C-alpha positions as CSV (number, residue, x, y, z in Angstrom):
1,X,8.1,-5.5,-78.4
2,X,7.0,-2.3,-77.1
3,X,8.5,-1.3,-73.5
4,X,6.0,0.6,-71.1
5,X,7.8,3.1,-69.0
6,X,6.6,4.5,-65.8
7,X,5.7,8.1,-65.8
8,X,8.5,10.3,-64.4
9,X,6.2,12.4,-62.1
10,X,4.9,9.1,-60.1
11,X,6.6,9.2,-56.6
12,X,8.5,6.2,-55.6
13,X,8.6,5.2,-52.1
14,X,12.3,5.1,-50.8
15,X,13.4,1.7,-49.7
16,X,14.9,1.5,-46.2
17,X,18.0,-0.5,-46.0
18,X,17.6,-3.5,-43.4
19,X,20.6,-2.1,-41.4
20,X,18.8,1.2,-41.0
21,X,15.8,-0.4,-39.7
22,X,17.6,-2.4,-37.3
23,X,19.3,0.8,-35.9
24,X,16.0,2.6,-35.7
25,X,14.6,-0.3,-33.6
26,X,17.7,-0.3,-31.3
27,X,17.5,3.4,-30.5
28,X,18.9,3.6,-26.9
29,X,16.9,6.9,-25.9
30,X,14.2,5.0,-24.4
31,X,16.5,2.8,-22.3
32,X,18.6,6.0,-21.3
33,X,15.4,7.9,-20.4
34,X,14.1,4.9,-18.1
35,X,17.5,4.0,-16.7
36,X,17.4,6.6,-13.7
37,X,14.1,5.2,-12.6
38,X,15.1,1.6,-13.1
39,X,18.2,2.1,-10.9
40,X,16.1,3.8,-8.1
41,X,13.9,0.8,-8.2
42,X,16.6,-1.7,-8.2
43,X,18.3,0.1,-5.2
44,X,15.1,0.6,-3.0
45,X,13.4,-2.6,-4.0
46,X,15.5,-5.3,-5.6
47,X,18.5,-4.9,-3.5
48,X,16.5,-5.4,-0.3
49,X,14.7,-8.4,-1.5
50,X,17.9,-9.9,-2.5
51,X,19.5,-9.3,0.8
52,X,16.4,-10.8,2.5
53,X,16.6,-13.9,0.4
54,X,20.1,-14.2,1.2
55,X,19.6,-13.7,4.9
56,X,17.1,-16.4,4.9
57,X,19.8,-19.0,4.1
58,X,22.0,-17.8,7.1
59,X,21.9,-17.9,10.8
60,X,21.7,-14.3,10.9
61,X,20.9,-13.1,14.5
62,X,21.7,-10.6,17.2
63,X,25.2,-11.7,17.4
64,X,25.6,-11.0,13.8
65,X,24.4,-7.3,14.5
66,X,27.4,-6.8,16.8
67,X,30.1,-8.8,15.4
68,X,29.2,-9.4,11.6
69,X,29.7,-13.0,11.8
70,X,27.1,-15.4,10.5
71,X,27.1,-18.9,8.9
72,X,25.3,-20.2,5.7
73,X,23.0,-22.8,6.7
74,X,21.2,-23.7,3.3
75,X,17.5,-24.5,3.7
76,X,17.6,-25.3,7.4
77,X,15.6,-21.9,8.2
78,X,12.8,-23.1,5.9
79,X,12.9,-26.6,7.3
80,X,12.7,-25.3,10.9
81,X,9.9,-23.0,9.8
82,X,7.7,-25.6,8.1
83,X,8.1,-27.7,11.2
84,X,7.2,-25.2,13.7
85,X,3.5,-25.4,14.8
86,X,3.4,-21.6,15.7
87,X,4.1,-20.7,12.0
88,X,1.1,-22.8,10.8
89,X,-1.2,-21.3,13.5
90,X,-0.2,-17.8,12.6
91,X,-0.9,-18.6,8.9
92,X,-4.3,-20.0,9.6
93,X,-5.1,-17.0,11.8
94,X,-3.9,-14.5,9.2
95,X,-5.9,-16.3,6.5
96,X,-9.0,-16.2,8.5
97,X,-8.8,-12.9,9.5
98,X,-8.0,-11.7,6.1
99,X,-10.9,-13.2,4.7
100,X,-13.2,-11.6,7.4
101,X,-11.6,-8.2,6.7
102,X,-11.7,-8.4,3.0
103,X,-15.3,-9.7,3.0
104,X,-16.5,-6.7,5.3
105,X,-14.4,-4.1,3.3
106,X,-15.7,-5.1,0.0
107,X,-19.5,-5.7,1.0
108,X,-19.7,-2.4,3.0
109,X,-17.7,-0.6,-0.1
110,X,-20.2,-2.0,-2.5
111,X,-23.3,-0.7,-0.5
112,X,-21.4,2.8,0.1
113,X,-20.6,2.8,-3.8
114,X,-24.3,2.0,-4.8
115,X,-25.5,4.6,-2.2
116,X,-23.5,7.3,-3.9
117,X,-25.3,6.8,-7.1
118,X,-28.6,7.4,-5.5
119,X,-27.7,10.7,-3.8
120,X,-28.1,14.2,-5.0
121,X,-25.0,16.2,-6.1
122,X,-24.6,18.0,-2.7
123,X,-24.8,15.0,-0.4
124,X,-22.8,13.0,-3.0
125,X,-19.9,15.5,-2.8
126,X,-20.2,15.5,0.9
127,X,-19.8,11.7,1.4
128,X,-17.0,11.7,-1.0
129,X,-15.0,14.3,0.8
130,X,-15.5,12.4,4.1
131,X,-14.5,9.2,2.5
132,X,-11.4,10.9,1.2
133,X,-10.6,12.3,4.5
134,X,-11.2,9.1,6.3
135,X,-8.7,7.2,3.6
136,X,-6.0,10.0,3.9
137,X,-5.7,9.6,7.7
138,X,-2.2,7.8,8.4
139,X,-2.5,4.3,9.8
140,X,-0.6,5.2,13.1
141,X,-2.6,8.1,13.9
142,X,-6.1,6.4,13.4
143,X,-4.8,3.4,15.2
144,X,-4.1,5.7,18.2
145,X,-7.2,7.5,17.9
146,X,-9.1,4.0,17.7
147,X,-7.1,2.8,20.9
148,X,-8.3,5.8,22.8
149,X,-11.9,5.3,21.6
150,X,-11.9,1.8,23.1
151,X,-9.7,2.6,26.1
152,X,-11.0,1.1,29.4
153,X,-12.0,3.7,32.0
154,X,-12.3,6.8,29.9
155,X,-12.9,5.4,26.1
156,X,-15.8,7.1,24.4
157,X,-17.1,3.8,23.2
158,X,-17.0,2.4,26.8
159,X,-19.1,5.4,27.9
160,X,-21.6,5.1,25.3
161,X,-22.2,1.4,26.1
162,X,-22.4,2.5,29.8
163,X,-24.9,5.2,29.0
164,X,-27.0,2.7,26.9
165,X,-26.9,0.2,29.5
166,X,-28.2,2.7,32.1
167,X,-30.9,3.7,29.6
168,X,-32.0,0.1,29.1
169,X,-32.1,-0.3,33.0
170,X,-34.2,2.6,33.4
171,X,-36.7,1.2,30.8
172,X,-36.6,-2.1,32.5
173,X,-37.6,-0.5,35.8
174,X,-40.1,1.7,34.2
175,X,-41.9,-0.8,31.9
176,X,-40.8,-4.1,33.8
177,X,-38.7,-5.5,31.0
178,X,-36.6,-8.4,32.4
179,X,-32.8,-8.3,32.3
180,X,-32.2,-4.6,31.2
181,X,-30.0,-3.7,33.9
182,X,-27.3,-6.2,32.8
183,X,-26.9,-6.0,29.2
184,X,-23.4,-4.6,29.0
185,X,-22.2,-5.2,32.6
186,X,-19.5,-2.8,33.6
187,X,-19.0,-1.1,30.2
188,X,-16.6,1.5,31.7
189,X,-14.1,-0.9,32.8
190,X,-14.1,-3.2,29.7
191,X,-10.7,-3.9,28.3
192,X,-11.1,-4.7,24.5
193,X,-7.6,-5.6,24.1
194,X,-7.5,-8.2,26.8
195,X,-10.2,-10.3,25.2
196,X,-9.5,-12.2,21.9
197,X,-13.0,-11.8,20.5
198,X,-13.1,-8.1,21.3
199,X,-9.7,-7.4,20.2
200,X,-10.4,-8.8,16.9
201,X,-13.8,-6.8,16.6
202,X,-11.8,-3.5,17.5
203,X,-9.1,-4.2,14.8
204,X,-11.7,-5.4,12.1
205,X,-13.6,-2.2,12.8
206,X,-10.6,0.0,12.3
207,X,-9.2,-2.0,9.2
208,X,-12.5,-1.9,7.5
209,X,-13.2,1.7,8.3
210,X,-9.8,2.5,6.5
211,X,-10.5,0.3,3.6
212,X,-13.9,1.1,2.6
213,X,-13.2,4.6,1.2
214,X,-10.8,3.3,-1.5
215,X,-13.2,0.5,-2.3
216,X,-16.4,2.7,-2.5
217,X,-14.7,5.3,-4.5
218,X,-13.3,2.8,-7.0
219,X,-16.4,0.9,-7.4
220,X,-18.5,4.1,-7.8
221,X,-16.3,5.2,-10.6
222,X,-16.7,2.0,-12.4
223,X,-20.5,1.9,-11.6
224,X,-21.1,5.3,-13.3
225,X,-19.9,4.0,-16.4
226,X,-22.6,1.3,-16.7
227,X,-24.7,2.1,-19.7
228,X,-28.1,3.2,-18.5
229,X,-29.7,1.5,-21.6
230,X,-29.2,-1.8,-19.9
231,X,-30.8,-0.9,-16.7
232,X,-33.8,0.5,-18.3
233,X,-34.2,-2.5,-20.6
234,X,-34.1,-4.8,-17.5
235,X,-36.7,-2.5,-15.7
236,X,-39.0,-2.7,-18.7
237,X,-38.7,-6.5,-18.4
238,X,-40.1,-6.3,-14.8
239,X,-36.8,-6.8,-13.0
240,X,-36.8,-5.3,-9.4
241,X,-33.8,-2.9,-8.4
242,X,-31.9,-5.7,-6.6
243,X,-32.2,-7.9,-9.8
244,X,-30.9,-5.0,-12.0
245,X,-28.0,-4.5,-9.6
246,X,-27.3,-8.3,-9.7
247,X,-27.6,-9.1,-13.3
248,X,-26.6,-5.7,-14.9
249,X,-24.4,-3.7,-12.5
250,X,-22.4,-6.5,-11.1
251,X,-21.6,-7.8,-14.6
252,X,-19.9,-4.5,-15.5
253,X,-18.2,-4.3,-12.2
254,X,-16.7,-7.7,-12.2
255,X,-13.1,-6.5,-13.4
256,X,-13.0,-3.7,-11.0
257,X,-14.4,-5.8,-8.0
258,X,-11.8,-8.6,-8.8
259,X,-9.0,-5.7,-8.7
260,X,-10.2,-4.1,-5.3
261,X,-10.7,-7.7,-3.9
262,X,-7.2,-8.8,-4.8
263,X,-5.7,-5.5,-3.6
264,X,-7.6,-5.9,-0.3
265,X,-6.3,-9.4,0.2
266,X,-2.7,-8.2,-0.3
267,X,-3.1,-5.1,1.9
268,X,-5.1,-7.1,4.7
269,X,-2.6,-10.1,4.7
270,X,0.1,-7.6,5.6
271,X,-1.5,-5.7,8.1
272,X,0.8,-4.9,11.1
273,X,0.6,-1.2,12.5
274,X,-3.0,-1.7,13.5
275,X,-2.6,-5.0,15.3
276,X,0.7,-3.9,16.9
277,X,-0.6,-0.5,18.1
278,X,-3.8,-1.9,19.6
279,X,-3.0,-5.3,21.1
280,X,0.8,-6.1,20.3
281,X,-0.5,-9.4,19.2
282,X,-1.9,-10.4,22.4
283,X,-3.5,-11.5,24.6
284,X,-1.2,-14.5,24.6
285,X,-0.5,-14.2,20.8
286,X,-4.4,-14.6,20.1
287,X,-4.1,-11.7,17.4
288,X,-0.4,-12.5,16.3
289,X,-1.1,-12.6,12.5
290,X,1.9,-13.6,10.1
291,X,3.1,-9.9,10.1
292,X,3.3,-9.8,13.8
293,X,4.7,-13.2,14.1
294,X,7.4,-12.3,11.8
295,X,8.2,-9.0,13.7
296,X,8.5,-10.9,16.9
297,X,10.5,-13.6,15.5
298,X,13.1,-11.2,13.8
299,X,13.2,-8.1,16.1
300,X,11.9,-9.4,19.6
301,X,13.6,-12.8,19.5
302,X,16.4,-11.6,17.1
303,X,16.1,-14.8,15.0
304,X,16.6,-12.6,12.0
305,X,17.4,-15.5,9.6
306,X,14.3,-17.4,10.8
307,X,12.1,-14.0,10.2
308,X,13.6,-13.6,6.8
309,X,12.4,-17.0,5.8
310,X,8.9,-16.2,7.0
311,X,9.0,-13.1,4.8
312,X,10.2,-14.8,1.8
313,X,7.3,-17.6,2.3
314,X,4.8,-14.8,2.8
315,X,6.0,-12.9,-0.4
316,X,5.9,-16.2,-2.5
317,X,2.2,-16.7,-1.3
318,X,1.2,-13.2,-2.3
319,X,3.0,-13.7,-5.6
320,X,1.1,-16.7,-6.3
321,X,-2.2,-14.8,-5.6
322,X,-1.1,-12.0,-7.9
323,X,-0.3,-14.5,-10.5
324,X,-3.8,-15.9,-10.4
325,X,-5.3,-12.3,-10.5
326,X,-3.2,-11.7,-13.5
327,X,-4.2,-15.0,-15.3
328,X,-7.9,-14.3,-14.9
329,X,-7.4,-10.9,-16.3
330,X,-5.6,-12.3,-19.4
331,X,-8.4,-15.0,-19.8
332,X,-11.0,-12.3,-19.6
333,X,-9.2,-10.3,-22.3
334,X,-8.7,-7.3,-20.0
335,X,-5.6,-5.0,-20.2
336,X,-3.2,-5.2,-17.4
């Protein structure tokens, strides 16, 4: 029998031993490079969350701040919280107000985003700069300016309403229109923060004004990536511009729209600065959302253990909402 021998010049791939492959997979360099950032995250995020959860199972109070003495009470804080009607009222108020803020922010942001696609380059750049400046303004500074705008006596908005009322009164006298003199009443002395409905209007306007730039710019970045071929095909089939936007554009904007909606829910659910600086939760706790209710419980009433329990429940609710968002992303085949 003749034996066939392989040519000597044919390269043979080296065989890597299993032990070497195992060592290569367990290279510690990536873990060493990530460990500083992981340590910082653990110190500034995980440690406070752990202490918050621990505090929610104690009777931590003002006495504890001075003496360091506290008692482990188990789930009593959660039992007391779930039996407190004020918590459920604040939760319902938060959910409804969050829905109003998110709806306003997303709808107006969609409109501004679509408007940017119709503007020329100069106007588009101008509007983009204005949106970025509005978005970059700190919450505290914008809240104080907003408070001044609606201030009774010398607020700009009250002055404008008074001037408009005077103009309508003049039209009523000149042309005989009925009721023109009492449209706004004494607008100069109007105290927006002391009326629950007006207080919600002021806070809603402020938060929507702050949220629209991010939503508009994010959606506009996604809208500019919509293929023009699909739009042109829809127009050739006789679709109107509103139909093209609804059938074609929104289909491509769906993942981005879901993202900004979930982020808006999380941000608006946790709104505190704007409400506290404008109304402090008043009048009579009418604007006390869950964030304000938690702050008053923990740092005004010094029921710190109870306030920690409220924060844990709030975090769990937001984690559940985030889990739903991630699940929808995975079902749609999108990358996280």
